[in-house]
LOVEX-767793 format. One line per field, with one value per residue: residue in one letter; y, x, z of N, C-alpha, C, O, CB in turn. Coordinates in Angstrom, 3 decimals. Atoms other than C-alpha are relative to their C-alpha. Glycine has a CB too. Layout:
res: (A / ...);
n.y: (Y / ...);
n.x: (X / ...);
n.z: (Z / ...);
ca.y: (Y / ...);
ca.x: (X / ...);
ca.z: (Z / ...);
c.y: (Y / ...);
c.x: (X / ...);
c.z: (Z / ...);
o.y: (Y / ...);
o.x: (X / ...);
o.z: (Z / ...);
cb.y: (Y / ...);
cb.x: (X / ...);
cb.z: (Z / ...);
end
This chain:
res: (M / S / S / K / S / Y / D / L / H / G / V / R / V / F / E / C / A / V / D / G / P / A / L / C / S / V / Q / D / A / V / A / V / I / G / E / A / L / G / H / E / V / S / L / V / V / I / P / V / S / R / F / D / P / D / F / F / K / L / R / S / G / L / A / G / E / I / L / Q / K / F / V / N / Y / R / L / R / L / A / I / I / G / D / L / S / E / F / A / V / K / S / A / P / F / R / D / F / I / Y / E / A / N / Q / G / N / A / V / W / F / L / A / N / I / G / E / V / E / R / R / L / A / S / Q / E / S / G);
n.y: (-1.685 / -1.149 / -1.498 / -0.715 / -1.038 / 0.185 / -0.695 / 0.175 / -0.829 / -1.365 / -0.316 / 0.403 / 0.744 / 0.306 / 1.494 / 0.647 / 0.976 / 1.053 / 0.006 / -1.100 / 0.037 / -0.044 / -1.036 / 0.045 / -0.703 / -1.566 / -0.299 / 1.311 / -0.441 / -1.482 / 0.697 / 0.161 / -1.605 / -0.825 / 0.482 / -0.087 / -1.554 / 0.463 / 0.643 / -0.601 / 0.873 / -0.992 / 1.279 / 1.229 / 1.032 / 0.520 / 1.214 / -0.140 / 1.148 / -1.049 / -1.236 / 0.615 / 0.754 / -1.203 / -0.687 / 0.345 / -0.071 / -1.651 / -0.731 / -0.207 / -1.684 / 0.221 / 0.091 / -1.913 / -0.670 / 0.388 / -0.554 / -1.539 / -0.836 / 0.307 / -0.617 / -0.711 / 0.315 / 0.203 / 1.384 / 0.923 / 0.976 / 1.338 / 1.203 / 1.264 / 1.685 / 0.767 / -0.366 / 0.080 / 0.229 / -0.943 / -0.168 / 0.673 / -0.486 / -1.209 / -1.145 / -1.160 / -0.446 / 0.475 / -1.524 / -1.066 / 1.194 / -0.002 / -1.195 / -0.532 / 0.119 / -0.940 / -1.278 / 0.341 / 0.030 / 1.582 / 0.842 / 1.823 / 0.777 / 1.288 / 0.422 / -1.378 / -0.343 / -0.553 / -1.357 / -0.506 / -0.653 / -1.223 / -0.599 / 0.142 / -0.675 / -1.264 / -0.633 / 0.140 / -0.510);
n.x: (1.046 / -0.910 / 1.155 / 1.434 / 1.086 / 0.967 / 1.072 / 0.454 / 0.944 / 0.158 / -1.274 / -1.192 / -0.750 / -1.324 / -0.135 / -1.474 / 0.409 / -0.879 / -1.224 / -0.608 / -0.950 / 0.693 / -0.169 / -1.258 / -0.293 / 0.702 / -0.091 / 1.267 / 1.657 / 0.212 / 0.890 / 1.266 / 1.035 / -0.450 / 0.739 / 1.630 / 0.064 / -0.129 / 1.592 / 1.090 / 0.942 / -0.328 / 0.208 / -0.584 / -0.166 / -0.832 / -0.291 / -1.066 / -1.428 / -1.423 / -0.381 / -0.870 / 0.058 / -0.167 / 0.845 / 0.736 / -0.535 / -0.201 / -1.185 / -0.560 / 0.327 / -0.031 / 1.747 / 0.458 / -0.054 / 1.366 / 1.289 / 0.240 / -0.377 / 1.168 / 1.088 / -0.471 / 0.742 / 1.407 / 0.152 / -0.251 / -0.679 / 0.786 / -0.481 / 1.035 / -0.790 / -0.066 / -1.085 / 0.027 / -1.639 / -1.033 / 0.281 / -0.547 / -1.646 / -0.157 / 0.790 / -0.143 / 0.555 / 1.190 / 0.370 / -0.411 / 1.002 / 1.165 / 0.136 / 0.178 / 1.057 / 1.858 / 0.005 / 0.452 / -0.810 / -1.099 / 0.494 / -0.142 / 1.273 / -0.182 / -0.052 / 0.914 / 1.333 / -0.056 / -0.551 / 1.169 / 0.853 / -0.620 / 0.275 / 1.524 / 1.015 / -0.395 / 0.405 / 1.636 / -0.252);
n.z: (0.326 / -0.015 / -0.991 / 0.932 / -1.006 / 0.609 / -1.064 / -0.635 / -0.880 / 0.184 / -0.324 / 1.013 / -0.996 / 0.359 / -0.859 / 0.626 / 0.172 / -1.257 / 0.106 / 0.448 / -0.767 / -0.837 / -0.846 / -1.061 / -0.215 / 0.240 / 1.709 / 0.329 / -0.591 / 0.676 / 1.315 / -0.248 / -0.079 / 1.505 / 1.188 / -0.037 / 0.659 / 1.801 / 0.066 / -0.405 / -0.845 / -1.115 / -0.992 / 0.447 / -0.461 / 0.372 / -0.825 / -1.422 / 0.441 / 0.344 / -1.395 / -0.749 / -0.880 / -0.802 / -0.177 / -0.881 / -1.488 / -0.060 / -0.474 / 1.051 / 0.333 / 1.507 / 0.295 / -0.012 / 0.860 / 1.257 / -0.551 / -0.265 / 1.652 / 0.717 / -0.627 / 0.455 / 1.639 / -0.224 / 0.532 / -0.190 / 0.211 / -0.780 / 0.060 / -0.118 / -0.089 / -1.618 / -1.409 / -1.607 / -0.440 / -0.729 / -1.190 / -0.982 / -0.298 / -0.432 / -0.274 / 0.065 / 1.087 / 0.221 / -0.616 / 1.040 / 1.070 / -0.854 / 0.042 / 1.895 / 0.862 / -0.618 / 0.968 / 1.099 / 1.034 / 0.184 / -0.650 / 0.522 / 0.717 / 0.273 / 1.550 / 0.633 / -0.343 / -0.867 / 0.207 / 0.259 / -0.877 / -0.733 / 0.940 / 0.039 / -1.183 / -0.131 / 1.330 / -0.757 / -1.481);
ca.y: (0.367 / 3.322 / 6.971 / 8.405 / 11.128 / 11.663 / 13.346 / 12.030 / 13.373 / 16.887 / 16.374 / 16.529 / 13.008 / 11.984 / 8.117 / 7.101 / 3.896 / 0.796 / -0.081 / 3.306 / 4.490 / 4.683 / 7.531 / 7.647 / 10.976 / 14.816 / 15.280 / 11.871 / 13.295 / 16.842 / 14.572 / 13.517 / 16.662 / 18.113 / 15.602 / 15.400 / 19.423 / 18.852 / 17.176 / 19.876 / 17.860 / 18.942 / 15.043 / 12.629 / 9.267 / 7.209 / 3.358 / 2.910 / -0.072 / 3.329 / 4.820 / 3.791 / 1.597 / 5.143 / 6.639 / 5.220 / 5.196 / 9.134 / 9.309 / 9.298 / 12.816 / 11.138 / 11.151 / 15.414 / 16.187 / 14.299 / 15.541 / 19.087 / 19.724 / 18.268 / 20.799 / 23.088 / 22.294 / 22.895 / 19.037 / 17.103 / 13.210 / 10.056 / 6.948 / 3.449 / 0.161 / -2.297 / -0.123 / -2.409 / -3.750 / -0.367 / 0.652 / -2.441 / -1.635 / 1.562 / 3.484 / 6.552 / 6.204 / 4.517 / 7.785 / 9.805 / 7.467 / 8.463 / 12.126 / 12.811 / 11.155 / 13.371 / 16.273 / 16.720 / 17.243 / 13.440 / 10.610 / 6.463 / 4.627 / 0.964 / 1.137 / 3.772 / 3.170 / 4.179 / 7.805 / 7.827 / 7.483 / 10.086 / 12.181 / 11.235 / 12.190 / 15.483 / 16.369 / 15.771 / 17.345);
ca.x: (-0.099 / 1.264 / 0.364 / -3.101 / -4.915 / -8.450 / -11.664 / -12.927 / -15.844 / -15.204 / -11.222 / -8.381 / -6.198 / -2.708 / -2.354 / 1.190 / 1.573 / 3.019 / 5.811 / 7.267 / 10.402 / 10.972 / 10.641 / 14.223 / 14.715 / 13.092 / 14.208 / 12.045 / 8.845 / 9.690 / 9.712 / 6.607 / 5.204 / 6.447 / 4.658 / 1.244 / 1.561 / 1.828 / -1.764 / -3.300 / -4.075 / -4.860 / -4.756 / -1.655 / -2.155 / 0.788 / 1.512 / 2.975 / 5.419 / 7.145 / 7.821 / 11.458 / 11.806 / 13.335 / 9.886 / 8.384 / 10.909 / 10.265 / 13.474 / 14.836 / 13.129 / 12.484 / 8.304 / 8.523 / 10.179 / 8.127 / 5.335 / 5.936 / 7.306 / 3.787 / 1.749 / 4.382 / 3.135 / -0.717 / -0.513 / -2.503 / -1.509 / -3.172 / -0.888 / -2.292 / -1.551 / -0.883 / 0.560 / 0.094 / 3.940 / 5.058 / 2.269 / 3.191 / 6.739 / 6.217 / 4.069 / 4.890 / 4.011 / 1.045 / 0.077 / 1.298 / -0.892 / -3.746 / -3.154 / -2.824 / -5.842 / -8.170 / -6.765 / -7.125 / -3.828 / -2.077 / -4.062 / -3.159 / -5.597 / -5.507 / -6.770 / -8.566 / -11.640 / -10.824 / -9.993 / -13.023 / -15.221 / -12.973 / -13.782 / -17.280 / -18.209 / -16.175 / -18.160 / -21.831 / -20.518);
ca.z: (-0.239 / -0.734 / 1.291 / 0.030 / 1.135 / 1.281 / 3.498 / 6.048 / 7.913 / 6.456 / 7.682 / 4.983 / 5.790 / 4.989 / 5.613 / 5.340 / 3.997 / 6.586 / 4.437 / 4.200 / 5.631 / 8.985 / 11.692 / 13.567 / 13.519 / 13.554 / 9.752 / 9.201 / 10.807 / 8.684 / 5.352 / 6.146 / 7.252 / 3.769 / 1.673 / 3.756 / 3.225 / -0.362 / 0.064 / 1.814 / 4.731 / 8.176 / 9.815 / 9.493 / 9.710 / 10.568 / 11.569 / 15.110 / 13.034 / 11.280 / 14.567 / 15.844 / 18.630 / 20.472 / 19.787 / 22.332 / 25.391 / 26.442 / 27.954 / 24.541 / 23.989 / 20.091 / 20.494 / 21.858 / 19.400 / 16.474 / 17.997 / 18.658 / 14.700 / 13.799 / 16.315 / 14.935 / 11.040 / 12.774 / 11.588 / 13.552 / 14.281 / 14.668 / 15.222 / 14.965 / 15.710 / 18.846 / 21.673 / 24.320 / 24.355 / 24.979 / 27.011 / 29.138 / 29.479 / 30.376 / 32.618 / 32.098 / 28.249 / 28.918 / 31.144 / 27.843 / 25.556 / 28.211 / 28.206 / 24.188 / 23.418 / 25.861 / 23.401 / 19.908 / 18.250 / 18.704 / 19.183 / 19.673 / 18.193 / 17.436 / 13.884 / 11.022 / 12.214 / 15.467 / 13.981 / 11.756 / 14.701 / 16.601 / 13.582 / 13.119 / 17.166 / 16.511 / 13.370 / 15.569 / 18.450);
c.y: (1.100 / 1.414 / 0.020 / 0.778 / 0.214 / 0.715 / -0.913 / 0.986 / 1.734 / 0.162 / -0.545 / -1.166 / -0.502 / -1.405 / -0.381 / -1.829 / -1.196 / -0.250 / 1.159 / -0.236 / 0.121 / 1.016 / -0.123 / 1.508 / 1.653 / 0.030 / -1.163 / 0.749 / 1.584 / -0.417 / 0.072 / 1.178 / 0.662 / -0.383 / -0.197 / 1.599 / 0.420 / -0.555 / 0.784 / -0.409 / 1.092 / -1.446 / -0.864 / -1.196 / -1.058 / -1.613 / -0.267 / -0.891 / 1.324 / 0.743 / -0.895 / -0.505 / 1.328 / 0.583 / 0.050 / -0.156 / 1.680 / 0.392 / 0.568 / 1.142 / -0.102 / 0.774 / 2.100 / 0.315 / 0.098 / 0.998 / 1.764 / 0.402 / -0.310 / 1.004 / 1.611 / 1.080 / 0.558 / -1.002 / -0.806 / -1.761 / -1.305 / -1.115 / -0.847 / -1.220 / -0.813 / 0.829 / -0.585 / -0.905 / 0.991 / 0.713 / -0.759 / 0.195 / 1.188 / 1.168 / 1.660 / 0.392 / -0.446 / 1.129 / 1.111 / -0.379 / 0.652 / 1.635 / 0.817 / -0.306 / 0.980 / 1.129 / -0.303 / 0.295 / -1.268 / -0.957 / -1.084 / -0.552 / -1.413 / 0.056 / 1.416 / -0.136 / 0.488 / 1.939 / 0.059 / 0.579 / 1.533 / 1.564 / 0.141 / 0.632 / 1.589 / 0.884 / 0.294 / 0.551 / 1.369);
c.x: (0.941 / -0.966 / -1.169 / -0.325 / -1.243 / -1.013 / -0.375 / -0.963 / 0.481 / 1.872 / 1.100 / 0.742 / 1.009 / -0.258 / 0.908 / 0.052 / 0.955 / 1.466 / 1.058 / 1.288 / -0.084 / 0.073 / 1.415 / 0.487 / -1.185 / 0.136 / -0.947 / -0.840 / 0.144 / 0.162 / -1.248 / -1.220 / -0.131 / -0.865 / -1.525 / -0.233 / -0.415 / -1.714 / -1.077 / -0.891 / -0.139 / 0.063 / 1.008 / -0.134 / 1.063 / 0.010 / 0.624 / 1.242 / 0.682 / 0.649 / 1.517 / -0.182 / -0.080 / -1.101 / -1.052 / 0.668 / 0.262 / 1.318 / 0.750 / -0.308 / -0.369 / -1.597 / -0.267 / 0.338 / -0.557 / -1.069 / -0.101 / 0.480 / -1.669 / -0.811 / 0.556 / -0.707 / -1.448 / -0.506 / -1.377 / 0.249 / -0.753 / 1.434 / -0.448 / 0.863 / -0.108 / 0.746 / 0.262 / 1.291 / 0.243 / -0.972 / 0.101 / 0.888 / -0.190 / -1.130 / -0.129 / -0.562 / -1.797 / -1.043 / 0.114 / -1.100 / -1.522 / -0.657 / 0.117 / -1.187 / -1.342 / 0.080 / -0.152 / 0.955 / 0.775 / -0.890 / 0.727 / -0.886 / 0.576 / -0.203 / -1.002 / -1.055 / -0.333 / -0.294 / -1.001 / -1.063 / 0.457 / -0.667 / -1.219 / -0.620 / 0.300 / -1.096 / -1.413 / -0.074 / 0.427);
c.z: (0.255 / 0.707 / -1.020 / 0.682 / -0.663 / 1.086 / 0.184 / 1.044 / 0.266 / 0.291 / -1.650 / 0.767 / -0.957 / 0.906 / -0.788 / 0.145 / 1.487 / -0.230 / -0.164 / 1.053 / 1.375 / 0.801 / 0.828 / 0.428 / -0.336 / -1.365 / -0.642 / -0.068 / -1.553 / -1.373 / -0.110 / 0.183 / -1.211 / -0.785 / 0.612 / -0.433 / -1.154 / -0.142 / 0.787 / 1.273 / 1.972 / 1.056 / -0.582 / 0.758 / 0.008 / 0.900 / 0.964 / -0.944 / -0.843 / 0.679 / 0.525 / 1.017 / 1.436 / 0.142 / 1.273 / 1.841 / 0.228 / 0.613 / -0.867 / -0.483 / -1.762 / -0.017 / 0.300 / -0.814 / -1.447 / 0.294 / -0.251 / -1.580 / -0.160 / 0.655 / -0.173 / -1.432 / 0.223 / -0.470 / 1.400 / -0.288 / 0.579 / -0.406 / 0.510 / -0.107 / 1.231 / 0.789 / 1.060 / 0.478 / 0.440 / 0.726 / 1.867 / 0.977 / 1.088 / 0.600 / -0.083 / -1.833 / -0.015 / 0.330 / -1.558 / -0.985 / 0.300 / -0.190 / -1.550 / -0.549 / 0.666 / -0.780 / -1.558 / -1.143 / -0.436 / 0.837 / -0.204 / -0.155 / -0.639 / -1.893 / -0.723 / 0.407 / 1.248 / -0.387 / -1.125 / 1.125 / 0.788 / -1.219 / -0.081 / 1.796 / -0.383 / -1.410 / 0.589 / 1.246 / -0.101);
o.y: (1.205 / 1.629 / -0.480 / 0.681 / 0.103 / 1.036 / -1.765 / 1.970 / 2.381 / 1.215 / -1.574 / -1.053 / -0.690 / -1.582 / -0.657 / -2.536 / -0.849 / -0.087 / 0.877 / -1.153 / 0.217 / 1.523 / -0.839 / 1.595 / 1.756 / -0.126 / -0.903 / 1.317 / 1.830 / 0.326 / 0.949 / 1.486 / 1.262 / 0.422 / -0.266 / 1.859 / 1.263 / -0.241 / 0.411 / -0.183 / 2.081 / -1.260 / -1.388 / -1.314 / -1.656 / -1.702 / -0.194 / -0.477 / 1.186 / 1.661 / -2.051 / -0.072 / 1.425 / 1.130 / 0.917 / -0.274 / 2.277 / 1.573 / 1.599 / 1.613 / 0.931 / 1.809 / 2.868 / 1.085 / 1.070 / 2.045 / 2.459 / 1.550 / 0.767 / 1.181 / 2.611 / 2.232 / 0.888 / -0.931 / -1.294 / -2.117 / -1.610 / -1.110 / -0.755 / -1.610 / -0.519 / 0.539 / -0.089 / -1.350 / 0.896 / 1.458 / -0.287 / 0.241 / 1.192 / 2.113 / 2.361 / 1.472 / -0.057 / 1.427 / 2.029 / 0.506 / 0.824 / 2.005 / 1.969 / 0.346 / 1.268 / 1.778 / -1.422 / 0.330 / -1.411 / -0.895 / -1.190 / -0.400 / -1.434 / -0.342 / 2.276 / 0.954 / 0.933 / 2.657 / 1.266 / 1.714 / 2.525 / 2.538 / 1.248 / 1.328 / 2.389 / 2.089 / 1.326 / 0.535 / 2.010);
o.x: (1.902 / -2.171 / -1.241 / -0.261 / -1.441 / -0.377 / -0.513 / -0.599 / 0.542 / 2.385 / 1.167 / 0.885 / 0.738 / -0.673 / 0.898 / -0.389 / 1.791 / 2.378 / 2.130 / 1.512 / -1.226 / 1.151 / 1.192 / 1.160 / -2.062 / -0.953 / -1.684 / -1.070 / -0.727 / -0.432 / -1.821 / -2.322 / -1.174 / -1.539 / -2.456 / -1.037 / -1.282 / -2.401 / -2.241 / -2.078 / 0.384 / -0.153 / 0.726 / 0.117 / 1.163 / -0.350 / 1.826 / 2.398 / 1.905 / 1.401 / 1.339 / -1.247 / -0.898 / -1.153 / -1.833 / 0.052 / 1.251 / 1.659 / 1.372 / 0.507 / -0.367 / -1.848 / -1.031 / -0.462 / -0.807 / -1.271 / -0.894 / 0.185 / -2.252 / -1.768 / -0.073 / -1.088 / -1.943 / -1.684 / -0.563 / 0.376 / -1.072 / 1.976 / -0.955 / 1.896 / -1.028 / 1.940 / 0.916 / 1.354 / 0.724 / -0.384 / 0.013 / 0.814 / 0.125 / -1.616 / -1.078 / -1.046 / -2.709 / -2.025 / -0.698 / -1.842 / -2.372 / -1.808 / -0.227 / -1.629 / -2.482 / -0.957 / -0.461 / 0.594 / 1.375 / -1.071 / 1.364 / -1.670 / 1.649 / 0.576 / -1.616 / -1.624 / -1.464 / -1.027 / -0.989 / -1.517 / -0.260 / -1.226 / -1.687 / -1.632 / -0.633 / -1.089 / -1.959 / -1.035 / 0.692);
o.z: (1.018 / 0.840 / -2.142 / 1.908 / -1.873 / 2.089 / -0.695 / 1.688 / 1.312 / -0.087 / -2.322 / 1.984 / -2.143 / 2.052 / -1.988 / 1.052 / 2.321 / 0.580 / -0.698 / 1.843 / 1.823 / 0.490 / 1.805 / 1.455 / -1.194 / -1.918 / -1.593 / -1.136 / -2.387 / -2.154 / -0.757 / -0.272 / -1.469 / -1.427 / -0.191 / -1.328 / -1.384 / -1.114 / 0.937 / 1.508 / 2.485 / 2.253 / -1.659 / 1.958 / -1.063 / 2.074 / 0.708 / -0.855 / -0.880 / 0.353 / 0.907 / 1.458 / 2.350 / 1.244 / 1.666 / 2.900 / -0.197 / 0.683 / -0.610 / -1.276 / -2.431 / -0.635 / -0.285 / -1.346 / -2.160 / -0.320 / -0.886 / -1.913 / -0.285 / -0.099 / 0.176 / -1.642 / -0.854 / -0.819 / 2.183 / -1.460 / 1.728 / -1.512 / 1.628 / -0.652 / 1.995 / 0.860 / 1.977 / 1.624 / 1.569 / 1.511 / 3.001 / 2.205 / 2.278 / -0.022 / 0.270 / -2.171 / -0.744 / -0.350 / -1.673 / -1.411 / -0.573 / -0.422 / -1.816 / -1.496 / 0.302 / -0.919 / -1.968 / -2.319 / -1.501 / 2.053 / -1.252 / 0.781 / -1.241 / -2.760 / -0.091 / 0.340 / 1.443 / 0.293 / -1.369 / 1.274 / 0.917 / -0.715 / 0.186 / 1.881 / -0.320 / -1.662 / 0.196 / 2.016 / 0.916);
cb.y: (0.385 / 0.270 / 2.200 / -0.761 / 1.623 / -1.462 / 1.006 / -0.553 / -0.860 / 0.861 / -0.958 / 1.371 / -1.155 / 1.231 / -1.160 / 0.766 / -0.166 / -1.654 / -0.681 / 1.461 / 0.712 / -0.884 / 0.038 / -0.828 / -0.404 / 1.451 / -0.179 / -1.261 / 0.846 / 1.301 / -1.336 / -0.687 / 1.291 / -0.290 / -1.487 / -0.399 / 0.540 / -1.772 / -1.563 / -0.036 / -2.101 / 1.506 / -0.771 / 0.172 / -0.299 / 1.016 / -0.680 / -1.055 / -1.894 / 0.888 / 0.069 / 0.521 / -1.153 / 0.897 / -0.155 / -1.244 / -1.024 / 0.752 / -0.697 / -0.847 / 1.275 / -1.947 / -1.538 / 1.129 / 0.001 / -1.777 / -0.418 / 0.803 / -0.999 / -1.502 / -0.615 / -0.761 / -1.960 / 0.877 / -0.901 / 0.359 / 0.288 / -0.622 / -0.099 / -0.052 / 0.055 / -1.557 / 0.979 / -0.771 / -0.307 / 0.998 / 0.129 / -0.685 / 0.711 / 0.395 / -0.187 / 0.273 / -0.639 / -1.243 / 0.561 / -0.092 / -2.154 / -0.426 / 0.364 / -0.787 / -1.682 / 0.740 / 0.811 / 0.558 / 0.930 / 0.060 / -0.108 / -1.020 / 1.036 / -0.996 / -1.933 / 0.250 / -0.972 / -0.598 / 0.256 / -0.952 / -1.083 / -0.307 / -0.391 / -2.031 / -0.456 / 0.000 / -1.033 / -1.532 / -0.835);
cb.x: (-1.564 / 0.577 / 0.878 / -1.346 / 0.582 / -0.139 / -1.047 / 0.733 / -0.038 / -1.350 / 0.331 / 1.143 / -0.826 / 1.349 / -1.290 / 1.531 / 0.219 / -0.616 / 0.051 / -0.965 / 0.668 / 0.042 / -1.229 / 1.395 / 1.152 / 0.770 / 1.835 / -0.461 / -0.075 / 1.142 / 0.070 / 0.128 / 0.646 / 1.437 / 0.713 / -0.743 / 1.072 / 1.543 / -0.058 / -0.680 / 1.081 / -1.397 / -1.596 / 1.259 / -0.759 / 1.089 / 0.382 / -0.726 / -0.462 / -0.106 / -1.709 / 0.737 / 1.322 / 0.864 / -0.415 / -0.489 / 1.609 / -1.175 / 0.794 / -0.156 / 1.761 / 0.200 / -1.194 / 0.466 / 0.847 / -0.861 / -0.031 / 1.083 / 1.493 / -0.527 / -0.267 / 0.956 / -0.130 / -0.713 / 2.036 / -0.341 / 1.282 / -2.045 / 0.903 / -1.218 / 1.675 / 0.769 / -0.232 / -1.539 / 1.113 / 1.016 / -0.924 / 0.324 / 0.937 / 0.573 / -0.059 / 1.608 / 0.944 / -0.166 / 1.511 / 1.670 / 0.056 / 0.506 / 0.919 / 1.048 / -0.320 / -0.264 / 1.411 / -1.189 / 0.797 / 1.981 / -1.183 / 0.563 / -0.734 / -1.217 / -0.884 / -0.226 / -0.730 / 1.297 / 1.736 / -0.507 / -0.248 / 2.249 / 0.454 / -0.397 / 0.507 / 1.923 / 0.089 / -0.545 / 1.125);
cb.z: (1.271 / -1.771 / 0.107 / -0.384 / 0.314 / -0.421 / -0.217 / 0.156 / 1.542 / 1.243 / 1.683 / -0.356 / 0.865 / 0.436 / 0.154 / 1.118 / -1.730 / 0.066 / -0.803 / 0.086 / -0.372 / 0.454 / 0.898 / -0.748 / -0.463 / 0.738 / -0.727 / 1.045 / 2.743 / 0.447 / -0.143 / 1.025 / 0.976 / -0.747 / -0.663 / 1.762 / -0.112 / -0.442 / 0.668 / -1.029 / 0.083 / 0.375 / 0.022 / -0.161 / -0.281 / 0.082 / -0.449 / 1.973 / -1.353 / -0.783 / 1.801 / 0.196 / -0.197 / -0.450 / -0.984 / -0.696 / 0.208 / 0.924 / 0.667 / -0.745 / 0.382 / -0.655 / 1.823 / 0.906 / 0.072 / 0.164 / 1.739 / 1.490 / -1.597 / 0.067 / 1.671 / -0.075 / -0.544 / -0.382 / -0.021 / 0.387 / 0.512 / -0.966 / 0.241 / -1.247 / -0.136 / 0.127 / 0.652 / 0.580 / -0.966 / -0.941 / -0.449 / -0.380 / -1.613 / -0.982 / 0.879 / 0.541 / -1.222 / 0.769 / 1.533 / -0.650 / 0.669 / 1.698 / 0.960 / -1.179 / -0.152 / 2.038 / 0.180 / -0.119 / 0.232 / 0.875 / -0.189 / 0.773 / -1.371 / 1.016 / -0.286 / -1.500 / -0.167 / 0.544 / -0.320 / -0.673 / 1.008 / 0.035 / -0.893 / -0.379 / 1.938 / -0.175 / -1.525 / 0.286 / 0.822);
end
């Protein structure tokens, strides 16, 4: 599957391909942001498998740096996939997921269906 953009509940979405390059640095995130901005989207969806394992270690700082780039460019981000392995290993990361999911800038969700449900509830609410 390749990356694609589409409209979902009134939101322009850029969904990154599962088999794309890993996001191991801020520069990798900026490349994704550049591609997404070329599609004039407001929400970027990236599979959890695309992130370097250091992203899930809050101590590394990589998650904060990457997420800040998306915020700086006013792009919302949904990271989709099974996060249970990371949440079990780290209570701070589990708390981080919980707090992020309370807001609207960054979501950690199981699949694209959950993204769709979130957007639908915002549209009707």
